[in-house]
Backbone as a chain_set.jsonl record, in Angstrom:
{"seq": "MFKIIVLCLLGFALVAAWQILIKIKVTEKYRNRYLLKAVPANNAIEVQADRSVEGLIVEIEYCDQVLFDDAVQLFFEQNIHTRDIDAAEDIQRNLLKKLPAKALTQIRKLDLNEWSIYWNFYDQSLEYYVGKYGVFCSHVDRYGEEHKSEFKTRS", "coords": {"N": [[54.878, 9.965, 36.235], [53.417, 11.083, 34.513], [53.0, 8.854, 32.387], [51.616, 6.85, 33.809], [49.309, 7.696, 33.715], [48.681, 7.808, 30.957], [48.972, 4.902, 30.234], [46.415, 3.978, 31.613], [44.509, 5.521, 30.459], [44.442, 4.397, 27.657], [44.084, 1.851, 29.392], [41.262, 1.445, 30.18], [39.983, 2.461, 27.56], [40.709, -0.295, 25.783], [38.81, -2.057, 27.53], [36.605, -0.705, 27.42], [36.041, -1.123, 24.067], [36.359, -3.737, 23.95], [33.901, -4.513, 25.509], [31.978, -3.143, 24.276], [31.996, -4.709, 21.857], [31.525, -6.98, 22.158], [28.913, -6.719, 23.5], [27.386, -6.031, 20.71], [28.122, -8.767, 19.204], [26.544, -10.384, 21.245], [23.95, -9.238, 20.595], [23.212, -10.034, 18.262], [23.39, -12.347, 17.985], [21.005, -13.152, 19.672], [19.599, -11.576, 18.293], [18.947, -13.244, 15.787], [18.433, -15.803, 16.6], [16.211, -15.467, 17.663], [14.894, -14.297, 15.171], [14.724, -16.78, 13.709], [13.046, -18.307, 15.154], [10.895, -17.108, 15.561], [9.643, -16.657, 12.796], [9.046, -19.313, 10.394], [11.77, -21.842, 9.305], [11.975, -22.636, 6.489], [10.029, -20.217, 5.971], [11.301, -17.912, 6.112], [12.535, -15.755, 4.98], [11.847, -14.218, 1.734], [13.696, -13.668, -1.074], [13.724, -11.697, -3.817], [14.314, -10.402, -7.09], [14.754, -7.493, -8.478], [13.318, -6.162, -11.083], [13.761, -4.139, -12.735], [16.026, -3.203, -12.38], [19.309, -4.111, -12.742], [20.793, -6.431, -10.757], [19.872, -5.167, -8.319], [18.263, -6.506, -4.977], [15.815, -7.058, -3.649], [14.516, -7.751, -0.467], [11.884, -9.162, 0.683], [9.846, -9.509, 3.176], [8.207, -12.497, 4.769], [5.709, -12.492, 6.059], [4.854, -9.707, 5.268], [3.979, -10.575, 2.839], [2.104, -12.528, 3.046], [0.144, -11.189, 5.031], [-0.866, -9.178, 3.182], [-2.358, -10.85, 1.241], [-3.97, -12.168, 2.81], [-5.271, -9.929, 3.438], [-6.902, -8.863, 0.9], [-8.471, -11.325, 0.585], [-10.272, -11.301, 2.75], [-10.747, -8.911, 1.378], [-12.528, -10.179, -1.07], [-14.424, -11.208, 0.381], [-15.728, -9.452, 1.217], [-17.683, -8.884, -0.803], [-17.804, -6.458, -1.855], [-19.286, -4.425, -4.798], [-19.95, -1.575, -5.841], [-20.264, 0.774, -8.07], [-20.208, 3.232, -7.755], [-17.981, 6.773, -8.476], [-17.365, 8.308, -6.149], [-17.399, 6.568, -3.886], [-15.034, 5.202, -4.126], [-12.656, 6.211, -3.433], [-13.105, 5.871, 0.058], [-13.063, 3.323, -0.294], [-10.922, 2.478, -1.007], [-9.407, 3.606, 0.795], [-10.329, 2.128, 3.243], [-9.189, -0.615, 2.721], [-6.421, -0.053, 2.328], [-5.563, 0.481, 4.595], [-5.586, -1.961, 5.883], [-3.379, -3.201, 4.436], [0.53, -4.039, 3.776], [2.662, -1.339, 5.105], [4.18, -0.899, 2.743], [3.039, -0.964, 0.605], [1.758, -0.002, -2.339], [-1.06, 2.072, -4.192], [-3.121, 3.326, -6.941], [-6.013, 5.505, -8.083], [-7.485, 5.452, -11.064], [-9.071, 6.84, -13.709], [-11.129, 6.274, -16.158], [-12.35, 6.726, -19.581], [-15.994, 6.596, -20.496], [-17.078, 6.718, -18.299], [-16.115, 4.516, -16.668], [-13.825, 3.206, -13.989], [-10.888, 2.442, -12.021], [-9.763, 0.668, -8.995], [-6.459, 0.702, -8.457], [-4.068, -1.765, -6.34], [-0.806, -2.728, -5.391], [2.015, -4.548, -3.912], [5.177, -5.246, -4.522], [5.314, -7.694, -6.345], [2.443, -8.729, -5.761], [-0.629, -8.024, -6.48], [-3.754, -6.394, -6.381], [-6.854, -5.524, -8.003], [-9.723, -3.545, -8.796], [-12.295, -3.096, -10.64], [-14.5, -1.104, -12.147], [-16.859, -1.099, -15.186], [-18.27, -0.749, -17.924], [-20.026, -3.051, -17.974], [-19.874, -4.291, -15.389], [-18.483, -5.234, -12.546], [-15.177, -5.801, -11.576], [-12.725, -7.761, -10.292], [-9.062, -8.582, -9.385], [-6.721, -10.374, -8.428], [-3.538, -11.169, -7.789], [-1.236, -13.264, -6.454], [0.754, -14.313, -3.786], [2.158, -16.148, -4.988], [2.065, -16.015, -7.656], [0.005, -16.567, -8.698], [-3.134, -16.11, -10.601], [-6.731, -14.963, -8.927], [-9.678, -14.235, -9.593], [-13.035, -12.206, -9.486], [-16.002, -11.605, -10.411], [-19.011, -9.499, -11.017], [-21.645, -8.949, -12.719], [-23.459, -6.659, -14.603], [-26.801, -6.923, -15.99], [-27.654, -6.063, -19.383]], "CA": [[53.298, 10.243, 36.362], [52.338, 10.951, 32.707], [53.288, 7.092, 31.157], [50.84, 6.26, 34.156], [47.911, 8.433, 33.336], [48.662, 7.182, 29.733], [48.576, 3.567, 30.344], [45.211, 4.412, 32.392], [43.475, 5.652, 29.886], [44.66, 2.932, 27.63], [43.23, 0.266, 29.22], [40.177, 1.906, 30.053], [39.771, 2.905, 26.193], [40.568, -1.292, 25.338], [38.403, -2.363, 28.042], [35.178, -0.206, 26.513], [35.996, -1.535, 23.228], [35.675, -4.923, 24.142], [32.298, -4.746, 26.015], [31.144, -3.017, 22.867], [32.155, -5.73, 20.75], [30.743, -8.663, 22.983], [27.713, -6.463, 23.233], [27.354, -6.463, 19.465], [27.687, -9.931, 19.434], [25.414, -10.976, 21.912], [22.715, -8.988, 20.372], [23.144, -10.453, 16.762], [23.066, -13.94, 18.317], [19.85, -13.237, 19.983], [18.499, -11.482, 17.139], [19.132, -14.466, 14.453], [17.244, -17.121, 17.065], [14.384, -14.802, 18.082], [14.072, -14.187, 14.119], [14.149, -18.382, 13.353], [11.878, -19.234, 16.046], [9.163, -16.477, 15.049], [9.174, -16.731, 11.719], [9.246, -20.79, 10.171], [12.78, -21.587, 8.597], [11.482, -22.45, 5.166], [9.355, -19.099, 4.958], [11.956, -16.597, 6.803], [12.505, -14.232, 4.262], [12.174, -14.443, 0.433], [14.607, -12.449, -1.197], [13.016, -11.502, -4.796], [15.302, -9.678, -7.83], [13.846, -6.266, -9.267], [13.084, -6.56, -12.967], [13.903, -2.907, -13.634], [17.612, -2.325, -11.909], [20.059, -4.953, -12.616], [21.655, -6.194, -9.747], [19.23, -4.78, -7.161], [18.084, -7.339, -4.881], [14.373, -6.638, -2.588], [13.971, -8.12, 0.452], [10.556, -8.728, 1.194], [9.22, -10.261, 4.637], [6.479, -13.423, 4.056], [4.549, -12.168, 7.197], [4.231, -8.631, 4.577], [2.974, -11.004, 1.953], [0.576, -13.133, 3.86], [-0.842, -9.952, 4.985], [-1.485, -8.398, 1.857], [-2.943, -11.846, 0.677], [-5.06, -12.317, 3.94], [-6.386, -8.687, 3.578], [-7.131, -9.093, -0.271], [-8.848, -12.816, 0.48], [-11.443, -9.928, 3.24], [-11.746, -7.974, 0.313], [-13.385, -11.083, -2.036], [-15.144, -11.91, 0.873], [-17.051, -8.585, 1.49], [-18.662, -9.086, -2.294], [-18.155, -4.632, -2.9], [-19.635, -4.067, -6.151], [-19.88, -0.053, -5.792], [-20.124, 1.385, -8.775], [-20.352, 4.797, -7.628], [-16.583, 6.612, -8.359], [-17.606, 8.338, -5.192], [-17.133, 5.78, -2.968], [-13.503, 4.94, -4.538], [-11.325, 6.702, -1.774], [-13.502, 5.301, 1.107], [-13.198, 1.297, -0.578], [-9.186, 2.517, -1.404], [-8.746, 3.801, 2.009], [-10.21, 0.752, 4.11], [-8.525, -1.536, 2.467], [-5.041, 0.615, 2.478], [-5.346, 0.041, 6.062], [-4.711, -3.548, 6.278], [-2.411, -3.522, 3.986], [1.164, -3.624, 4.437], [3.275, -0.262, 4.551], [4.779, -0.35, 1.464], [1.879, -1.35, -0.392], [0.896, 1.3, -3.265], [-2.627, 2.64, -4.435], [-3.701, 4.418, -7.679], [-7.215, 5.588, -8.559], [-7.64, 5.687, -12.394], [-10.518, 7.265, -14.195], [-10.889, 6.172, -17.744], [-13.209, 7.06, -20.33], [-17.308, 5.953, -20.683], [-17.472, 6.079, -16.753], [-15.251, 3.102, -16.386], [-12.537, 3.391, -13.377], [-10.222, 1.302, -11.329], [-8.545, 0.672, -7.686], [-4.899, -0.773, -7.957], [-3.065, -1.78, -4.848], [0.725, -3.485, -5.136], [3.124, -5.033, -3.068], [5.956, -6.094, -5.157], [4.731, -8.876, -7.355], [1.091, -9.232, -5.501], [-1.981, -7.136, -6.934], [-5.555, -6.594, -6.72], [-7.336, -4.457, -8.993], [-10.828, -3.51, -8.728], [-12.139, -2.449, -12.13], [-15.676, -0.691, -12.368], [-16.78, -0.932, -15.993], [-19.877, -0.711, -18.554], [-20.643, -4.648, -17.93], [-20.164, -4.938, -14.581], [-17.442, -4.713, -11.87], [-14.293, -7.084, -11.751], [-11.834, -8.043, -9.462], [-8.3, -9.481, -9.858], [-5.975, -10.387, -7.59], [-2.42, -12.036, -8.159], [-0.856, -13.674, -5.123], [2.545, -14.729, -3.97], [2.715, -17.391, -5.77], [1.344, -15.646, -8.653], [-1.527, -16.883, -9.349], [-4.538, -15.241, -10.429], [-7.894, -14.721, -8.816], [-10.805, -13.137, -10.368], [-14.474, -12.396, -9.131], [-16.849, -10.581, -11.46], [-20.372, -9.107, -10.799], [-22.024, -8.302, -14.603], [-24.833, -6.354, -14.818], [-27.518, -7.125, -16.771], [-27.464, -4.819, -20.235]], "C": [[52.436, 10.305, 35.125], [52.043, 9.711, 32.195], [52.007, 6.458, 32.063], [49.62, 6.177, 33.595], [47.396, 7.676, 31.876], [48.105, 6.075, 29.563], [47.188, 3.229, 30.938], [43.905, 4.421, 31.552], [43.205, 4.614, 28.651], [43.76, 2.322, 27.377], [41.792, 0.816, 29.245], [39.303, 1.938, 28.802], [39.519, 0.976, 25.662], [39.26, -2.244, 26.392], [37.006, -2.034, 27.536], [35.238, -0.672, 24.888], [35.522, -2.687, 23.168], [34.608, -5.117, 24.988], [31.412, -4.095, 24.847], [31.043, -3.841, 21.946], [31.547, -7.114, 21.333], [28.865, -7.96, 23.241], [27.049, -6.509, 21.93], [27.137, -8.035, 18.673], [26.863, -10.464, 20.281], [24.153, -10.428, 21.315], [22.499, -9.679, 18.964], [22.936, -11.637, 17.097], [21.608, -14.02, 18.597], [18.817, -12.898, 18.818], [18.19, -12.658, 15.856], [18.128, -15.312, 15.613], [16.595, -16.96, 17.27], [13.684, -15.001, 16.304], [14.086, -16.162, 13.193], [13.818, -18.587, 13.88], [10.652, -18.148, 15.413], [8.91, -16.354, 13.698], [9.688, -18.655, 10.977], [10.958, -20.555, 8.948], [12.692, -21.056, 7.098], [11.021, -21.231, 4.396], [9.879, -17.875, 5.496], [11.967, -15.51, 5.962], [12.411, -14.25, 2.847], [12.779, -12.985, -0.339], [13.683, -12.764, -3.224], [14.107, -10.203, -5.475], [14.283, -8.728, -8.688], [13.973, -6.08, -10.531], [13.358, -5.124, -13.473], [15.529, -2.552, -13.231], [18.247, -3.865, -11.779], [20.698, -5.296, -11.254], [21.181, -6.188, -8.247], [18.203, -6.006, -6.491], [16.974, -6.813, -3.323], [14.555, -7.905, -1.282], [13.137, -8.049, 1.012], [10.07, -10.061, 2.149], [7.843, -11.006, 3.867], [5.842, -12.835, 5.139], [3.746, -10.403, 6.72], [3.228, -9.425, 3.704], [1.968, -12.125, 2.408], [-0.179, -12.004, 4.033], [-1.415, -9.418, 3.902], [-2.588, -9.473, 1.347], [-4.225, -12.417, 1.81], [-6.05, -11.221, 3.805], [-6.94, -8.556, 2.319], [-8.4, -10.386, -0.013], [-10.317, -11.885, 1.231], [-11.797, -9.566, 2.13], [-12.755, -8.438, -0.58], [-14.686, -11.185, -1.283], [-16.379, -10.772, 1.612], [-18.482, -8.469, 0.444], [-19.174, -7.19, -2.1], [-18.307, -4.959, -4.285], [-20.06, -2.937, -6.243], [-19.403, 0.123, -7.115], [-19.849, 3.014, -8.958], [-18.803, 5.443, -7.323], [-16.59, 7.695, -6.974], [-17.253, 8.068, -3.956], [-15.521, 5.277, -3.181], [-12.732, 5.022, -3.566], [-11.543, 5.721, -0.822], [-13.196, 4.06, 0.888], [-11.358, 1.41, -0.595], [-8.513, 2.493, 0.136], [-8.91, 2.697, 3.136], [-9.553, -0.53, 3.805], [-6.971, -1.558, 2.812], [-5.138, 0.104, 4.078], [-4.891, -0.972, 6.397], [-3.759, -3.839, 5.868], [-0.528, -3.424, 4.195], [2.099, -2.245, 4.381], [3.568, -0.006, 3.428], [4.206, -0.606, 0.371], [1.192, 0.065, -1.191], [-0.471, 1.123, -4.481], [-2.387, 3.548, -5.706], [-5.306, 4.512, -7.94], [-7.232, 5.878, -10.279], [-9.215, 5.788, -13.065], [-10.265, 7.028, -15.448], [-12.484, 6.459, -18.282], [-14.589, 6.002, -20.034], [-17.668, 5.65, -19.186], [-17.292, 5.214, -16.201], [-13.928, 3.949, -15.212], [-12.274, 2.454, -12.55], [-9.612, 1.649, -10.246], [-7.586, -0.132, -8.032], [-4.25, -0.76, -6.96], [-2.166, -3.005, -5.373], [1.632, -3.562, -4.436], [4.112, -5.639, -3.733], [5.467, -6.829, -6.135], [3.13, -9.096, -6.982], [0.838, -7.943, -5.586], [-2.994, -7.288, -6.566], [-6.33, -5.209, -7.531], [-9.123, -4.573, -9.397], [-11.314, -2.602, -9.756], [-14.014, -2.301, -12.138], [-15.755, -0.327, -13.883], [-18.26, -0.869, -16.842], [-20.754, -2.097, -18.116], [-20.672, -5.091, -16.604], [-18.872, -4.598, -13.58], [-16.366, -6.261, -11.58], [-13.172, -7.035, -11.008], [-10.596, -8.818, -10.075], [-7.396, -8.985, -8.924], [-4.591, -11.326, -7.67], [-1.405, -12.131, -6.911], [0.609, -13.994, -4.965], [3.076, -15.36, -4.773], [2.723, -17.071, -7.505], [0.608, -15.822, -9.426], [-2.607, -15.865, -9.694], [-6.234, -15.413, -9.989], [-8.424, -13.744, -9.34], [-11.979, -13.169, -9.955], [-14.929, -11.199, -9.966], [-18.273, -10.664, -10.724], [-20.931, -8.35, -12.25], [-23.325, -7.722, -13.927], [-25.526, -6.682, -15.897], [-27.578, -5.978, -17.928], [-28.993, -4.982, -21.138]], "O": [[51.335, 9.853, 34.811], [50.982, 9.464, 31.622], [51.283, 5.659, 31.469], [48.988, 5.219, 33.148], [46.301, 7.168, 31.631], [47.041, 5.931, 28.962], [46.806, 2.08, 30.713], [42.833, 3.828, 31.669], [42.119, 4.052, 28.516], [43.009, 2.076, 26.433], [41.126, 0.601, 28.233], [38.132, 1.56, 28.829], [38.408, 0.694, 25.212], [38.801, -3.217, 25.794], [36.251, -2.958, 27.236], [34.122, -0.498, 24.398], [34.491, -2.942, 22.545], [34.448, -6.323, 25.178], [30.289, -4.511, 24.563], [30.084, -3.812, 21.175], [31.207, -8.111, 20.695], [27.849, -8.649, 23.155], [25.975, -7.107, 21.982], [26.284, -8.35, 17.843], [26.28, -11.376, 19.694], [23.168, -11.144, 21.494], [21.314, -9.812, 18.66], [22.1, -12.177, 16.372], [20.918, -14.799, 17.939], [17.783, -13.461, 18.456], [17.165, -12.699, 15.176], [16.939, -15.371, 15.301], [15.758, -17.862, 17.321], [12.604, -15.517, 16.017], [13.421, -16.466, 12.203], [13.863, -19.81, 13.741], [9.63, -18.556, 14.861], [7.809, -15.882, 13.415], [10.826, -19.038, 11.246], [11.221, -19.638, 8.169], [12.995, -19.986, 6.569], [11.184, -20.938, 3.212], [9.203, -16.846, 5.458], [11.438, -14.432, 6.235], [13.611, -14.364, 2.596], [12.472, -11.797, -0.238], [13.226, -13.829, -3.637], [14.607, -9.309, -4.792], [13.317, -9.087, -9.361], [15.09, -5.772, -10.946], [13.172, -4.929, -14.674], [16.133, -1.653, -13.818], [17.844, -4.682, -10.951], [21.148, -4.34, -10.622], [21.667, -6.789, -7.289], [17.381, -6.509, -7.257], [17.384, -6.342, -2.262], [14.749, -9.059, -1.663], [13.05, -7.189, 1.889], [9.985, -11.249, 1.839], [6.997, -10.64, 3.052], [4.776, -12.606, 4.568], [2.76, -9.883, 7.243], [2.019, -9.195, 3.686], [0.967, -12.335, 1.723], [-1.122, -11.774, 3.276], [-2.635, -9.257, 3.877], [-3.692, -9.023, 1.041], [-5.242, -13.009, 1.45], [-7.265, -11.338, 3.959], [-7.923, -7.844, 2.528], [-9.41, -10.134, -0.67], [-11.319, -11.732, 0.533], [-12.94, -9.751, 1.713], [-13.675, -7.717, -0.968], [-15.785, -11.243, -1.835], [-17.411, -11.022, 2.234], [-19.657, -8.168, 0.657], [-20.308, -6.715, -2.161], [-17.523, -5.701, -4.877], [-20.994, -3.04, -7.038], [-18.279, -0.279, -7.416], [-19.456, 3.711, -9.893], [-18.203, 5.035, -6.328], [-15.41, 7.939, -6.723], [-16.894, 8.861, -3.085], [-14.899, 4.987, -2.16], [-12.201, 4.113, -2.928], [-10.72, 4.829, -0.614], [-12.99, 3.438, 1.93], [-10.649, 0.476, -0.22], [-7.597, 1.805, 0.588], [-7.968, 2.346, 3.847], [-9.42, -1.413, 4.652], [-6.338, -2.484, 3.32], [-4.505, -0.901, 4.401], [-3.905, -1.078, 7.125], [-3.022, -4.615, 6.475], [-0.263, -2.493, 4.956], [2.321, -2.038, 3.188], [3.28, 1.094, 2.958], [4.737, -0.51, -0.736], [0.387, 0.883, -0.746], [-0.674, 0.255, -5.329], [-1.557, 4.454, -5.623], [-5.866, 3.418, -7.998], [-6.758, 6.995, -10.488], [-10.18, 5.035, -12.933], [-9.246, 7.496, -15.955], [-13.511, 6.422, -17.604], [-14.452, 4.896, -19.511], [-18.332, 4.682, -18.817], [-18.009, 4.851, -15.268], [-13.294, 4.964, -15.503], [-13.129, 1.629, -12.229], [-8.954, 2.688, -10.204], [-7.638, -1.361, -8.001], [-3.773, 0.312, -6.586], [-2.66, -4.077, -5.721], [2.24, -2.512, -4.23], [4.029, -6.859, -3.59], [5.114, -6.07, -7.038], [2.469, -9.64, -7.866], [1.475, -6.985, -5.149], [-3.343, -8.447, -6.339], [-6.069, -4.018, -7.359], [-9.645, -5.444, -10.092], [-10.871, -1.456, -9.83], [-14.721, -3.309, -12.133], [-14.994, 0.574, -14.237], [-19.309, -0.961, -16.203], [-21.976, -2.104, -17.968], [-21.318, -6.11, -16.356], [-18.228, -3.601, -13.905], [-16.751, -7.421, -11.433], [-12.545, -5.988, -11.169], [-10.769, -9.571, -11.034], [-7.186, -7.82, -8.586], [-4.895, -12.513, -7.558], [-0.85, -11.128, -6.464], [1.464, -13.94, -5.848], [4.206, -15.259, -5.251], [3.269, -17.757, -8.369], [0.465, -15.415, -10.579], [-2.834, -14.876, -8.996], [-6.953, -16.014, -10.786], [-7.94, -12.636, -9.567], [-12.36, -14.34, -9.933], [-14.356, -10.123, -10.134], [-18.639, -11.605, -10.021], [-20.529, -7.258, -12.651], [-24.0, -8.186, -13.008], [-24.856, -6.762, -16.927], [-27.554, -4.84, -17.461], [-29.294, -4.152, -21.995]]}, "num_chains": 1, "name": "protein.A"}
């Protein structure tokens, strides 16, 4: 009787393990199929190496890179040229809402009433710099190209 109970339990365990393996395989198959349809094959995921740590590879999704560039493009279209440092946090917060979650930002106060806001997402960046001679914006996009915008003041 004991042998029959052990064999039944062993049979149930094997069937449960088999069902779990099938579920994992099916889930992976459909997940891969969905990702290939959702994002074009040539732009699915770009892999970039982190220069600070040798051998560390960071996967960056293409849609996050496009989101960063699109948000910066909207920022350039707004033609913001505020020189007041009290508005810096509002400018920073409004753009940061539109950027990918892993984007970082920093406000720097410099000498001679100069200040800047810096946003970055891996190799992409945007700097909004307010200086003595005007407001300057510099953006490095996902291809490594630099775009600039200037609002010079007359002295």
